[in-house]
Predicted model as a PDB file, atoms N, CA, C, CB and O in Angstrom, pLDDT in the B-factor column:
MODEL        1                                                                  
ATOM      1  N   UNK A   1    -235.540 -87.042  77.005  1.00 85.00           N  
ATOM      2  CA  UNK A   1    -235.617 -87.591  75.656  1.00 85.00           C  
ATOM      3  C   UNK A   1    -234.610 -88.730  75.550  1.00 85.00           C  
ATOM      4  CB  UNK A   1    -235.343 -86.489  74.572  1.00 85.00           C  
ATOM      5  O   UNK A   1    -233.454 -88.610  75.957  1.00 85.00           O  
ATOM      6  N   UNK A   2    -235.084 -89.830  74.994  1.00 89.00           N  
ATOM      7  CA  UNK A   2    -234.232 -90.994  74.776  1.00 89.00           C  
ATOM      8  C   UNK A   2    -234.269 -91.331  73.291  1.00 89.00           C  
ATOM      9  CB  UNK A   2    -234.694 -92.215  75.647  1.00 89.00           C  
ATOM     10  O   UNK A   2    -235.336 -91.633  72.757  1.00 89.00           O  
ATOM     11  N   UNK A   3    -233.126 -91.284  72.616  1.00 91.00           N  
ATOM     12  CA  UNK A   3    -233.028 -91.618  71.199  1.00 91.00           C  
ATOM     13  C   UNK A   3    -232.290 -92.931  71.025  1.00 91.00           C  
ATOM     14  CB  UNK A   3    -232.321 -90.498  70.419  1.00 91.00           C  
ATOM     15  O   UNK A   3    -231.284 -93.184  71.688  1.00 91.00           O  
ATOM     16  N   UNK A   4    -232.801 -93.768  70.125  1.00 89.00           N  
ATOM     17  CA  UNK A   4    -232.118 -95.001  69.741  1.00 89.00           C  
ATOM     18  C   UNK A   4    -232.061 -95.043  68.225  1.00 89.00           C  
ATOM     19  CB  UNK A   4    -232.840 -96.269  70.320  1.00 89.00           C  
ATOM     20  O   UNK A   4    -233.053 -94.763  67.552  1.00 89.00           O  
ATOM     21  N   UNK A   5    -230.902 -95.392  67.691  1.00 91.00           N  
ATOM     22  CA  UNK A   5    -230.746 -95.555  66.249  1.00 91.00           C  
ATOM     23  C   UNK A   5    -230.687 -97.042  65.931  1.00 91.00           C  
ATOM     24  CB  UNK A   5    -229.471 -94.822  65.730  1.00 91.00           C  
ATOM     25  O   UNK A   5    -230.094 -97.822  66.677  1.00 91.00           O  
ATOM     26  N   UNK A   6    -231.299 -97.424  64.831  1.00 89.00           N  
ATOM     27  CA  UNK A   6    -231.351 -98.827  64.421  1.00 89.00           C  
ATOM     28  C   UNK A   6    -230.741 -98.982  63.039  1.00 89.00           C  
ATOM     29  CB  UNK A   6    -232.803 -99.351  64.432  1.00 89.00           C  
ATOM     30  O   UNK A   6    -230.781 -98.063  62.220  1.00 89.00           O  
ATOM     31  N   UNK A   7    -230.182-100.146  62.793  1.00 91.00           N  
ATOM     32  CA  UNK A   7    -229.601-100.462  61.499  1.00 91.00           C  
ATOM     33  C   UNK A   7    -229.746-101.960  61.271  1.00 91.00           C  
ATOM     34  CB  UNK A   7    -228.107-100.018  61.422  1.00 91.00           C  
ATOM     35  O   UNK A   7    -230.125-102.699  62.179  1.00 91.00           O  
ATOM     36  N   UNK A   8    -229.447-102.396  60.077  1.00 90.00           N  
ATOM     37  CA  UNK A   8    -229.468-103.824  59.776  1.00 90.00           C  
ATOM     38  C   UNK A   8    -228.181-104.447  60.316  1.00 90.00           C  
ATOM     39  CB  UNK A   8    -229.618-104.079  58.235  1.00 90.00           C  
ATOM     40  O   UNK A   8    -227.223-103.723  60.586  1.00 90.00           O  
ATOM     41  N   UNK A   9    -228.134-105.763  60.477  1.00 92.00           N  
ATOM     42  CA  UNK A   9    -226.912-106.405  60.977  1.00 92.00           C  
ATOM     43  C   UNK A   9    -225.672-106.095  60.135  1.00 92.00           C  
ATOM     44  CB  UNK A   9    -227.112-107.899  61.033  1.00 92.00           C  
ATOM     45  O   UNK A   9    -224.557-106.070  60.656  1.00 92.00           O  
ATOM     46  N   UNK A  10    -225.865-105.860  58.839  1.00 95.00           N  
ATOM     47  CA  UNK A  10    -224.711-105.567  57.978  1.00 95.00           C  
ATOM     48  C   UNK A  10    -224.506-104.055  57.761  1.00 95.00           C  
ATOM     49  CB  UNK A  10    -224.889-106.260  56.623  1.00 95.00           C  
ATOM     50  O   UNK A  10    -223.777-103.654  56.854  1.00 95.00           O  
ATOM     51  N   UNK A  11    -225.137-103.232  58.580  1.00 94.00           N  
ATOM     52  CA  UNK A  11    -224.985-101.755  58.547  1.00 94.00           C  
ATOM     53  C   UNK A  11    -225.391-101.133  57.218  1.00 94.00           C  
ATOM     54  CB  UNK A  11    -223.548-101.379  58.841  1.00 94.00           C  
ATOM     55  O   UNK A  11    -224.810-100.135  56.791  1.00 94.00           O  
ATOM     56  N   UNK A  12    -226.367-101.710  56.577  1.00 93.00           N  
ATOM     57  CA  UNK A  12    -226.814-101.216  55.275  1.00 93.00           C  
ATOM     58  C   UNK A  12    -227.296 -99.769  55.342  1.00 93.00           C  
ATOM     59  CB  UNK A  12    -227.925-102.102  54.737  1.00 93.00           C  
ATOM     60  O   UNK A  12    -226.982 -98.975  54.455  1.00 93.00           O  
ATOM     61  N   UNK A  13    -228.049 -99.418  56.372  1.00 92.00           N  
ATOM     62  CA  UNK A  13    -228.544 -98.041  56.481  1.00 92.00           C  
ATOM     63  C   UNK A  13    -227.392 -97.056  56.659  1.00 92.00           C  
ATOM     64  CB  UNK A  13    -229.530 -97.916  57.656  1.00 92.00           C  
ATOM     65  O   UNK A  13    -227.327 -96.038  55.970  1.00 92.00           O  
ATOM     66  N   UNK A  14    -226.500 -97.357  57.570  1.00 92.00           N  
ATOM     67  CA  UNK A  14    -225.367 -96.472  57.823  1.00 92.00           C  
ATOM     68  C   UNK A  14    -224.491 -96.275  56.602  1.00 92.00           C  
ATOM     69  CB  UNK A  14    -224.538 -97.011  58.950  1.00 92.00           C  
ATOM     70  O   UNK A  14    -224.003 -95.172  56.354  1.00 92.00           O  
ATOM     71  N   UNK A  15    -224.289 -97.342  55.837  1.00 94.00           N  
ATOM     72  CA  UNK A  15    -223.447 -97.231  54.634  1.00 94.00           C  
ATOM     73  C   UNK A  15    -224.059 -96.300  53.596  1.00 94.00           C  
ATOM     74  CB  UNK A  15    -223.223 -98.610  54.016  1.00 94.00           C  
ATOM     75  O   UNK A  15    -223.337 -95.684  52.812  1.00 94.00           O  
ATOM     76  N   UNK A  16    -225.386 -96.195  53.585  1.00 92.00           N  
ATOM     77  CA  UNK A  16    -226.049 -95.318  52.613  1.00 92.00           C  
ATOM     78  C   UNK A  16    -226.340 -93.940  53.197  1.00 92.00           C  
ATOM     79  CB  UNK A  16    -227.347 -95.956  52.129  1.00 92.00           C  
ATOM     80  O   UNK A  16    -226.919 -93.089  52.522  1.00 92.00           O  
ATOM     81  N   UNK A  17    -225.940 -93.715  54.454  1.00 90.00           N  
ATOM     82  CA  UNK A  17    -226.179 -92.418  55.084  1.00 90.00           C  
ATOM     83  C   UNK A  17    -227.597 -92.241  55.573  1.00 90.00           C  
ATOM     84  CB  UNK A  17    -225.854 -91.324  54.131  1.00 90.00           C  
ATOM     85  O   UNK A  17    -228.027 -91.123  55.857  1.00 90.00           O  
ATOM     86  N   UNK A  18    -228.323 -93.332  55.674  1.00 92.00           N  
ATOM     87  CA  UNK A  18    -229.711 -93.302  56.125  1.00 92.00           C  
ATOM     88  C   UNK A  18    -229.774 -93.691  57.597  1.00 92.00           C  
ATOM     89  CB  UNK A  18    -230.594 -94.248  55.269  1.00 92.00           C  
ATOM     90  O   UNK A  18    -228.946 -94.463  58.081  1.00 92.00           O  
ATOM     91  N   UNK A  19    -230.764 -93.152  58.303  1.00 91.00           N  
ATOM     92  CA  UNK A  19    -230.891 -93.476  59.721  1.00 91.00           C  
ATOM     93  C   UNK A  19    -232.345 -93.756  60.069  1.00 91.00           C  
ATOM     94  CB  UNK A  19    -230.344 -92.332  60.592  1.00 91.00           C  
ATOM     95  O   UNK A  19    -233.258 -93.143  59.518  1.00 91.00           O  
ATOM     96  N   UNK A  20    -232.544 -94.682  60.981  1.00 90.00           N  
ATOM     97  CA  UNK A  20    -233.860 -94.982  61.533  1.00 90.00           C  
ATOM     98  C   UNK A  20    -233.767 -94.709  63.030  1.00 90.00           C  
ATOM     99  CB  UNK A  20    -234.309 -96.477  61.231  1.00 90.00           C  
ATOM    100  O   UNK A  20    -233.033 -95.385  63.750  1.00 90.00           O  
ATOM    101  N   UNK A  21    -234.522 -93.709  63.489  1.00 90.00           N  
ATOM    102  CA  UNK A  21    -234.427 -93.298  64.885  1.00 90.00           C  
ATOM    103  C   UNK A  21    -235.756 -93.506  65.597  1.00 90.00           C  
ATOM    104  CB  UNK A  21    -233.994 -91.831  64.987  1.00 90.00           C  
ATOM    105  O   UNK A  21    -236.824 -93.209  65.061  1.00 90.00           O  
ATOM    106  N   UNK A  22    -235.665 -94.017  66.801  1.00 87.00           N  
ATOM    107  CA  UNK A  22    -236.805 -94.150  67.696  1.00 87.00           C  
ATOM    108  C   UNK A  22    -236.585 -93.154  68.830  1.00 87.00           C  
ATOM    109  CB  UNK A  22    -236.963 -95.632  68.235  1.00 87.00           C  
ATOM    110  O   UNK A  22    -235.609 -93.267  69.571  1.00 87.00           O  
ATOM    111  N   UNK A  23    -237.476 -92.190  68.971  1.00 88.00           N  
ATOM    112  CA  UNK A  23    -237.339 -91.168  70.007  1.00 88.00           C  
ATOM    113  C   UNK A  23    -238.482 -91.298  71.004  1.00 88.00           C  
ATOM    114  CB  UNK A  23    -237.316 -89.746  69.385  1.00 88.00           C  
ATOM    115  O   UNK A  23    -239.660 -91.292  70.646  1.00 88.00           O  
ATOM    116  N   UNK A  24    -238.090 -91.415  72.264  1.00 85.00           N  
ATOM    117  CA  UNK A  24    -239.077 -91.439  73.352  1.00 85.00           C  
ATOM    118  C   UNK A  24    -238.946 -90.132  74.119  1.00 85.00           C  
ATOM    119  CB  UNK A  24    -238.869 -92.684  74.304  1.00 85.00           C  
ATOM    120  O   UNK A  24    -237.866 -89.778  74.591  1.00 85.00           O  
ATOM    121  N   UNK A  25    -240.056 -89.428  74.236  1.00 85.00           N  
ATOM    122  CA  UNK A  25    -240.092 -88.155  74.951  1.00 85.00           C  
ATOM    123  C   UNK A  25    -241.295 -88.194  75.880  1.00 85.00           C  
ATOM    124  CB  UNK A  25    -240.166 -86.929  73.961  1.00 85.00           C  
ATOM    125  O   UNK A  25    -242.424 -87.915  75.476  1.00 85.00           O  
ATOM    126  N   UNK A  26    -241.034 -88.540  77.118  1.00 83.00           N  
ATOM    127  CA  UNK A  26    -242.095 -88.716  78.120  1.00 83.00           C  
ATOM    128  C   UNK A  26    -243.092 -89.755  77.630  1.00 83.00           C  
ATOM    129  CB  UNK A  26    -242.814 -87.370  78.415  1.00 83.00           C  
ATOM    130  O   UNK A  26    -242.736 -90.930  77.541  1.00 83.00           O  
ATOM    131  N   UNK A  27    -244.323 -89.377  77.308  1.00 81.00           N  
ATOM    132  CA  UNK A  27    -245.330 -90.372  76.917  1.00 81.00           C  
ATOM    133  C   UNK A  27    -245.479 -90.494  75.397  1.00 81.00           C  
ATOM    134  CB  UNK A  27    -246.673 -90.013  77.531  1.00 81.00           C  
ATOM    135  O   UNK A  27    -246.396 -91.167  74.925  1.00 81.00           O  
ATOM    136  N   UNK A  28    -244.599 -89.860  74.628  1.00 82.00           N  
ATOM    137  CA  UNK A  28    -244.662 -89.940  73.161  1.00 82.00           C  
ATOM    138  C   UNK A  28    -243.495 -90.752  72.634  1.00 82.00           C  
ATOM    139  CB  UNK A  28    -244.659 -88.529  72.529  1.00 82.00           C  
ATOM    140  O   UNK A  28    -242.381 -90.675  73.151  1.00 82.00           O  
ATOM    141  N   UNK A  29    -243.768 -91.531  71.597  1.00 83.00           N  
ATOM    142  CA  UNK A  29    -242.715 -92.272  70.895  1.00 83.00           C  
ATOM    143  C   UNK A  29    -242.891 -92.003  69.417  1.00 83.00           C  
ATOM    144  CB  UNK A  29    -242.772 -93.817  71.207  1.00 83.00           C  
ATOM    145  O   UNK A  29    -243.971 -92.210  68.864  1.00 83.00           O  
ATOM    146  N   UNK A  30    -241.822 -91.539  68.773  1.00 85.00           N  
ATOM    147  CA  UNK A  30    -241.889 -91.195  67.353  1.00 85.00           C  
ATOM    148  C   UNK A  30    -240.752 -91.901  66.616  1.00 85.00           C  
ATOM    149  CB  UNK A  30    -241.810 -89.649  67.145  1.00 85.00           C  
ATOM    150  O   UNK A  30    -239.610 -91.917  67.075  1.00 85.00           O  
ATOM    151  N   UNK A  31    -241.089 -92.482  65.467  1.00 86.00           N  
ATOM    152  CA  UNK A  31    -240.097 -93.103  64.600  1.00 86.00           C  
ATOM    153  C   UNK A  31    -239.805 -92.132  63.460  1.00 86.00           C  
ATOM    154  CB  UNK A  31    -240.595 -94.492  64.057  1.00 86.00           C  
ATOM    155  O   UNK A  31    -240.725 -91.610  62.830  1.00 86.00           O  
ATOM    156  N   UNK A  32    -238.528 -91.894  63.199  1.00 89.00           N  
ATOM    157  CA  UNK A  32    -238.122 -90.997  62.117  1.00 89.00           C  
ATOM    158  C   UNK A  32    -237.147 -91.727  61.201  1.00 89.00           C  
ATOM    159  CB  UNK A  32    -237.480 -89.694  62.680  1.00 89.00           C  
ATOM    160  O   UNK A  32    -236.204 -92.369  61.662  1.00 89.00           O  
ATOM    161  N   UNK A  33    -237.390 -91.617  59.904  1.00 90.00           N  
ATOM    162  CA  UNK A  33    -236.466 -92.140  58.903  1.00 90.00           C  
ATOM    163  C   UNK A  33    -235.770 -90.927  58.287  1.00 90.00           C  
ATOM    164  CB  UNK A  33    -237.213 -93.019  57.803  1.00 90.00           C  
ATOM    165  O   UNK A  33    -236.423 -90.022  57.768  1.00 90.00           O  
ATOM    166  N   UNK A  34    -234.442 -90.919  58.349  1.00 91.00           N  
ATOM    167  CA  UNK A  34    -233.663 -89.803  57.818  1.00 91.00           C  
ATOM    168  C   UNK A  34    -232.886 -90.290  56.610  1.00 91.00           C  
ATOM    169  CB  UNK A  34    -232.703 -89.213  58.896  1.00 91.00           C  
ATOM    170  O   UNK A  34    -232.200 -91.311  56.661  1.00 91.00           O  
ATOM    171  N   UNK A  35    -233.003 -89.550  55.533  1.00 90.00           N  
ATOM    172  CA  UNK A  35    -232.313 -89.908  54.302  1.00 90.00           C  
ATOM    173  C   UNK A  35    -230.857 -89.483  54.331  1.00 90.00           C  
ATOM    174  CB  UNK A  35    -233.007 -89.286  53.111  1.00 90.00           C  
ATOM    175  O   UNK A  35    -230.394 -88.898  55.309  1.00 90.00           O  
ATOM    176  N   UNK A  36    -230.137 -89.776  53.259  1.00 90.00           N  
ATOM    177  CA  UNK A  36    -228.731 -89.387  53.175  1.00 90.00           C  
ATOM    178  C   UNK A  36    -228.578 -87.864  53.211  1.00 90.00           C  
ATOM    179  CB  UNK A  36    -228.098 -89.953  51.895  1.00 90.00           C  
ATOM    180  O   UNK A  36    -229.508 -87.124  52.891  1.00 90.00           O  
ATOM    181  N   UNK A  37    -227.401 -87.421  53.601  1.00 86.00           N  
ATOM    182  CA  UNK A  37    -227.121 -85.989  53.614  1.00 86.00           C  
ATOM    183  C   UNK A  37    -227.264 -85.418  52.211  1.00 86.00           C  
ATOM    184  CB  UNK A  37    -225.709 -85.711  54.167  1.00 86.00           C  
ATOM    185  O   UNK A  37    -226.871 -86.042  51.226  1.00 86.00           O  
ATOM    186  N   UNK A  38    -227.830 -84.229  52.141  1.00 89.00           N  
ATOM    187  CA  UNK A  38    -227.992 -83.543  50.864  1.00 89.00           C  
ATOM    188  C   UNK A  38    -226.788 -82.639  50.627  1.00 89.00           C  
ATOM    189  CB  UNK A  38    -229.312 -82.723  50.833  1.00 89.00           C  
ATOM    190  O   UNK A  38    -226.223 -82.111  51.585  1.00 89.00           O  
ATOM    191  N   UNK A  39    -226.384 -82.448  49.375  1.00 89.00           N  
ATOM    192  CA  UNK A  39    -225.242 -81.577  49.111  1.00 89.00           C  
ATOM    193  C   UNK A  39    -225.562 -80.128  49.490  1.00 89.00           C  
ATOM    194  CB  UNK A  39    -224.837 -81.662  47.630  1.00 89.00           C  
ATOM    195  O   UNK A  39    -226.709 -79.688  49.410  1.00 89.00           O  
ATOM    196  N   UNK A  40    -224.546 -79.416  49.893  1.00 90.00           N  
ATOM    197  CA  UNK A  40    -224.728 -78.012  50.229  1.00 90.00           C  
ATOM    198  C   UNK A  40    -223.856 -77.617  51.401  1.00 90.00           C  
ATOM    199  CB  UNK A  40    -226.183 -77.723  50.540  1.00 90.00           C  
ATOM    200  O   UNK A  40    -223.229 -78.469  52.030  1.00 90.00           O  
ATOM    201  N   UNK A  41    -223.814 -76.329  51.697  1.00 93.00           N  
ATOM    202  CA  UNK A  41    -222.925 -75.829  52.747  1.00 93.00           C  
ATOM    203  C   UNK A  41    -223.424 -76.128  54.160  1.00 93.00           C  
ATOM    204  CB  UNK A  41    -222.745 -74.348  52.589  1.00 93.00           C  
ATOM    205  O   UNK A  41    -222.657 -76.045  55.119  1.00 93.00           O  
ATOM    206  N   UNK A  42    -224.701 -76.473  54.289  1.00 92.00           N  
ATOM    207  CA  UNK A  42    -225.286 -76.731  55.609  1.00 92.00           C  
ATOM    208  C   UNK A  42    -225.727 -78.187  55.668  1.00 92.00           C  
ATOM    209  CB  UNK A  42    -226.490 -75.771  55.898  1.00 92.00           C  
ATOM    210  O   UNK A  42    -226.277 -78.718  54.703  1.00 92.00           O  
ATOM    211  N   UNK A  43    -225.480 -78.827  56.807  1.00 86.00           N  
ATOM    212  CA  UNK A  43    -225.903 -80.221  56.967  1.00 86.00           C  
ATOM    213  C   UNK A  43    -227.428 -80.293  56.925  1.00 86.00           C  
ATOM    214  CB  UNK A  43    -225.358 -80.821  58.300  1.00 86.00           C  
ATOM    215  O   UNK A  43    -228.107 -79.730  57.783  1.00 86.00           O  
ATOM    216  N   UNK A  44    -227.959 -80.987  55.925  1.00 90.00           N  
ATOM    217  CA  UNK A  44    -229.400 -81.183  55.857  1.00 90.00           C  
ATOM    218  C   UNK A  44    -229.686 -82.505  55.166  1.00 90.00           C  
ATOM    219  CB  UNK A  44    -230.090 -80.010  55.115  1.00 90.00           C  
ATOM    220  O   UNK A  44    -228.872 -83.016  54.397  1.00 90.00           O  
ATOM    221  N   UNK A  45    -230.850 -83.041  55.456  1.00 88.00           N  
ATOM    222  CA  UNK A  45    -231.274 -84.301  54.859  1.00 88.00           C  
ATOM    223  C   UNK A  45    -232.788 -84.362  54.884  1.00 88.00           C  
ATOM    224  CB  UNK A  45    -230.657 -85.517  55.603  1.00 88.00           C  
ATOM    225  O   UNK A  45    -233.440 -83.705  55.696  1.00 88.00           O  
ATOM    226  N   UNK A  46    -233.328 -85.151  53.995  1.00 86.00           N  
ATOM    227  CA  UNK A  46    -234.767 -85.385  53.997  1.00 86.00           C  
ATOM    228  C   UNK A  46    -235.091 -86.281  55.187  1.00 86.00           C  
ATOM    229  CB  UNK A  46    -235.249 -86.032  52.648  1.00 86.00           C  
ATOM    230  O   UNK A  46    -234.338 -87.203  55.501  1.00 86.00           O  
ATOM    231  N   UNK A  47    -236.203 -86.008  55.839  1.00 87.00           N  
ATOM    232  CA  UNK A  47    -236.611 -86.832  56.978  1.00 87.00           C  
ATOM    233  C   UNK A  47    -238.113 -87.031  56.926  1.00 87.00           C  
ATOM    234  CB  UNK A  47    -236.188 -86.184  58.328  1.00 87.00           C  
ATOM    235  O   UNK A  47    -238.857 -86.139  56.519  1.00 87.00           O  
ATOM    236  N   UNK A  48    -238.554 -88.216  57.344  1.00 84.00           N  
ATOM    237  CA  UNK A  48    -239.970 -88.513  57.394  1.00 84.00           C  
ATOM    238  C   UNK A  48    -240.294 -88.999  58.796  1.00 84.00           C  
ATOM    239  CB  UNK A  48    -240.369 -89.567  56.319  1.00 84.00           C  
ATOM    240  O   UNK A  48    -239.788 -90.031  59.237  1.00 84.00           O  
ATOM    241  N   UNK A  49    -241.132 -88.260  59.487  1.00 84.00           N  
ATOM    242  CA  UNK A  49    -241.570 -88.681  60.817  1.00 84.00           C  
ATOM    243  C   UNK A  49    -242.849 -89.479  60.658  1.00 84.00           C  
ATOM    244  CB  UNK A  49    -241.784 -87.459  61.768  1.00 84.00           C  
ATOM    245  O   UNK A  49    -243.789 -89.063  59.981  1.00 84.00           O  
ATOM    246  N   UNK A  50    -242.859 -90.627  61.296  1.00 76.00           N  
ATOM    247  CA  UNK A  50    -244.054 -91.457  61.278  1.00 76.00           C  
ATOM    248  C   UNK A  50    -244.929 -91.055  62.452  1.00 76.00           C  
ATOM    249  CB  UNK A  50    -243.696 -92.972  61.336  1.00 76.00           C  
ATOM    250  O   UNK A  50    -244.455 -90.436  63.404  1.00 76.00           O  
ATOM    251  N   UNK A  51    -246.177 -91.399  62.387  1.00 63.00           N  
ATOM    252  CA  UNK A  51    -247.089 -91.055  63.470  1.00 63.00           C  
ATOM    253  C   UNK A  51    -246.566 -91.579  64.796  1.00 63.00           C  
ATOM    254  CB  UNK A  51    -248.487 -91.610  63.194  1.00 63.00           C  
ATOM    255  O   UNK A  51    -245.860 -92.587  64.824  1.00 63.00           O  
ATOM    256  N   UNK A  52    -246.898 -90.914  65.894  1.00 66.00           N  
ATOM    257  CA  UNK A  52    -246.482 -91.441  67.200  1.00 66.00           C  
ATOM    258  C   UNK A  52    -246.909 -92.899  67.345  1.00 66.00           C  
ATOM    259  CB  UNK A  52    -247.079 -90.592  68.349  1.00 66.00           C  
ATOM    260  O   UNK A  52    -247.992 -93.291  66.909  1.00 66.00           O  
ATOM    261  N   UNK A  53    -246.055 -93.675  67.953  1.00 65.00           N  
ATOM    262  CA  UNK A  53    -246.293 -95.111  68.095  1.00 65.00           C  
ATOM    263  C   UNK A  53    -246.834 -95.388  69.486  1.00 65.00           C  
ATOM    264  CB  UNK A  53    -244.994 -95.925  67.839  1.00 65.00           C  
ATOM    265  O   UNK A  53    -246.196 -95.055  70.484  1.00 65.00           O  
ATOM    266  N   UNK A  54    -248.000 -95.992  69.552  1.00 65.00           N  
ATOM    267  CA  UNK A  54    -248.589 -96.351  70.834  1.00 65.00           C  
ATOM    268  C   UNK A  54    -248.612 -97.857  71.044  1.00 65.00           C  
ATOM    269  CB  UNK A  54    -249.993 -95.796  70.935  1.00 65.00           C  
ATOM    270  O   UNK A  54    -248.914 -98.328  72.141  1.00 65.00           O  
ATOM    271  N   UNK A  55    -248.297 -98.610  70.008  1.00 57.00           N  
ATOM    272  CA  UNK A  55    -248.337-100.066  70.072  1.00 57.00           C  
ATOM    273  C   UNK A  55    -246.979-100.585  70.538  1.00 57.00           C  
ATOM    274  CB  UNK A  55    -248.718-100.674  68.692  1.00 57.00           C  
ATOM    275  O   UNK A  55    -246.005-100.539  69.787  1.00 57.00           O  
ATOM    276  N   UNK A  56    -246.912-101.068  71.750  1.00 56.00           N  
ATOM    277  CA  UNK A  56    -245.655-101.547  72.317  1.00 56.00           C  
ATOM    278  C   UNK A  56    -245.084-102.692  71.481  1.00 56.00           C  
ATOM    279  CB  UNK A  56    -245.862-102.002  73.771  1.00 56.00           C  
ATOM    280  O   UNK A  56    -243.864-102.844  71.419  1.00 56.00           O  
ATOM    281  N   UNK A  57    -245.912-103.489  70.847  1.00 60.00           N  
ATOM    282  CA  UNK A  57    -245.448-104.594  70.014  1.00 60.00           C  
ATOM    283  C   UNK A  57    -244.585-104.107  68.861  1.00 60.00           C  
ATOM    284  CB  UNK A  57    -246.629-105.377  69.477  1.00 60.00           C  
ATOM    285  O   UNK A  57    -243.602-104.758  68.508  1.00 60.00           O  
ATOM    286  N   UNK A  58    -244.937-102.978  68.275  1.00 61.00           N  
ATOM    287  CA  UNK A  58    -244.138-102.409  67.191  1.00 61.00           C  
ATOM    288  C   UNK A  58    -242.757-102.051  67.707  1.00 61.00           C  
ATOM    289  CB  UNK A  58    -244.828-101.165  66.588  1.00 61.00           C  
ATOM    290  O   UNK A  58    -241.756-102.316  67.039  1.00 61.00           O  
ATOM    291  N   UNK A  59    -242.692-101.462  68.870  1.00 57.00           N  
ATOM    292  CA  UNK A  59    -241.410-101.067  69.446  1.00 57.00           C  
ATOM    293  C   UNK A  59    -240.541-102.277  69.741  1.00 57.00           C  
ATOM    294  CB  UNK A  59    -241.625-100.260  70.718  1.00 57.00           C  
ATOM    295  O   UNK A  59    -239.337-102.244  69.491  1.00 57.00           O  
ATOM    296  N   UNK A  60    -241.121-103.333  70.262  1.00 58.00           N  
ATOM    297  CA  UNK A  60    -240.352-104.546  70.568  1.00 58.00           C  
ATOM    298  C   UNK A  60    -239.821-105.183  69.285  1.00 58.00           C  
ATOM    299  CB  UNK A  60    -241.224-105.560  71.344  1.00 58.00           C  
ATOM    300  O   UNK A  60    -238.708-105.709  69.278  1.00 58.00           O  
ATOM    301  N   UNK A  61    -240.602-105.145  68.191  1.00 63.00           N  
ATOM    302  CA  UNK A  61    -240.147-105.705  66.924  1.00 63.00           C  
ATOM    303  C   UNK A  61    -238.943-104.942  66.389  1.00 63.00           C  
ATOM    304  CB  UNK A  61    -241.278-105.689  65.898  1.00 63.00           C  
ATOM    305  O   UNK A  61    -238.049-105.546  65.796  1.00 63.00           O  
ATOM    306  N   UNK A  62    -238.901-103.627  66.587  1.00 59.00           N  
ATOM    307  CA  UNK A  62    -237.746-102.851  66.144  1.00 59.00           C  
ATOM    308  C   UNK A  62    -236.496-103.232  66.914  1.00 59.00           C  
ATOM    309  CB  UNK A  62    -238.016-101.364  66.297  1.00 59.00           C  
ATOM    310  O   UNK A  62    -235.399-103.225  66.356  1.00 59.00           O  
ATOM    311  N   UNK A  63    -236.645-103.561  68.176  1.00 55.00           N  
ATOM    312  CA  UNK A  63    -235.509-103.825  69.018  1.00 55.00           C  
ATOM    313  C   UNK A  63    -234.974-105.242  68.876  1.00 55.00           C  
ATOM    314  CB  UNK A  63    -235.870-103.566  70.429  1.00 55.00           C  
ATOM    315  O   UNK A  63    -233.874-105.532  69.346  1.00 55.00           O  
ATOM    316  N   UNK A  64    -235.719-106.117  68.246  1.00 55.00           N  
ATOM    317  CA  UNK A  64    -235.280-107.515  68.066  1.00 55.00           C  
ATOM    318  C   UNK A  64    -234.383-107.665  66.870  1.00 55.00           C  
ATOM    319  CB  UNK A  64    -236.474-108.439  67.918  1.00 55.00           C  
ATOM    320  O   UNK A  64    -233.927-108.770  66.576  1.00 55.00           O  
TER     321      UNK A  64                                                      
ENDMDL                                                                          
END                                                                             
């Protein structure tokens, strides 16, 4: 498994506690958007997984 986290040049996502992750697991690639941490005794946050990405162009655009 290979995970990469992305942010804006001014770290806007990190400052708000949000994360954009690209996960590669063998032949699958999944993009996940994680929201800020939710209050409570256990670390949790809202997360939205996008459909697996098969378009290499989308992946290259994220990395630019």
